[in-house]
N, C-alpha and C positions, 0 to 999 in steps of 0.2 A: 373356384369362386370367381365370378365375373366382377371386374371393377370398372367403375364409370367415373369419369371426371366431368364435373359440371362447373362451368365458369359463372361466377357471381360478380357483378360489377355495379358500380354506381350506388344509387340510393338503396337498393335491396341489400347489397353487401354492408353498407353502413348500418342499416336497421338491424341486420342479423348480428353484427359485431356489437352493437349497443345493447341488444336484448339478451345476449348469452351471458351466463355466469362467468365471472373473471377467471375462474379456475378450470374452465372447460375449453377444449380446442374448438375451433369453428367447425371442423369436420364432425366431431362427436355431437355438437349442438345441432347442426343441420340434420344429421342422421336421426337424432331423437325427435326433432320437430316433425320430420317426415313420417316416422313410425307412429307418433301420436295422431297425426292426421289420418293415416291408414286405419288405425284402431277406431277412430271416431266414425269413419265411413263404414266399417264392418258392423259397429254397434247400430248405426242408423239403418243399415240394411236389415239387420236382425229385428229391429223394432218394427219396420214396415212388414216383414214377413209375419211377425207375431200379430200385428194388427189385422192382417188379412186372415190369419188363422182364427182369431177371436170372432171376426165377422162371419166366418163360415161354420163355426162350431158352437152349437146352441148350449152345450153343457159349460164350456169355457166362458161363454158370454154370460150365462146365468151366475156362475161363480164370481165373475168380476162385478156384476151388478150387485150381488150380495155384499161383496167387499166394499163397494162404494157406499152402501147404506150403513155400514158398520160404524158405531160410535166408538172412535178410538180414544176419546178423551175421558171416558167413564170406565172405572174398574168394574168388571163383571161381578154380579152378586152370586151367581151360581155357575158351576161348571157344566158345560154341555159336552156331550160325546163328540169326539173328534171325527171328522169325515174320513 
C-alpha cells in the first residue's frame, strides 16, 4: 500500500481541526472527507451518463415522462397490471 504525506498549514488546518468530531483523529477525518468528495464525483458522473442515456433512449424517456405525470399524492382506486 502506498502511503502519502500531505502537509496542511494555516487556515486550512485550523478549519479542518475545528470541523472534525472531537473523537476523531485528523488523519481519519481528512481521509473520510476526501472519500466523500470522490463518492460525490462518482455519483455526479453517473447522473450525467444517465441523463445522456435518457436523451438517447426513447423508451426510457417515455417512461420518465409518464413518471413525471403520475399523481403521487392520490391513492390509486384500481390496480393496473405492472409493466
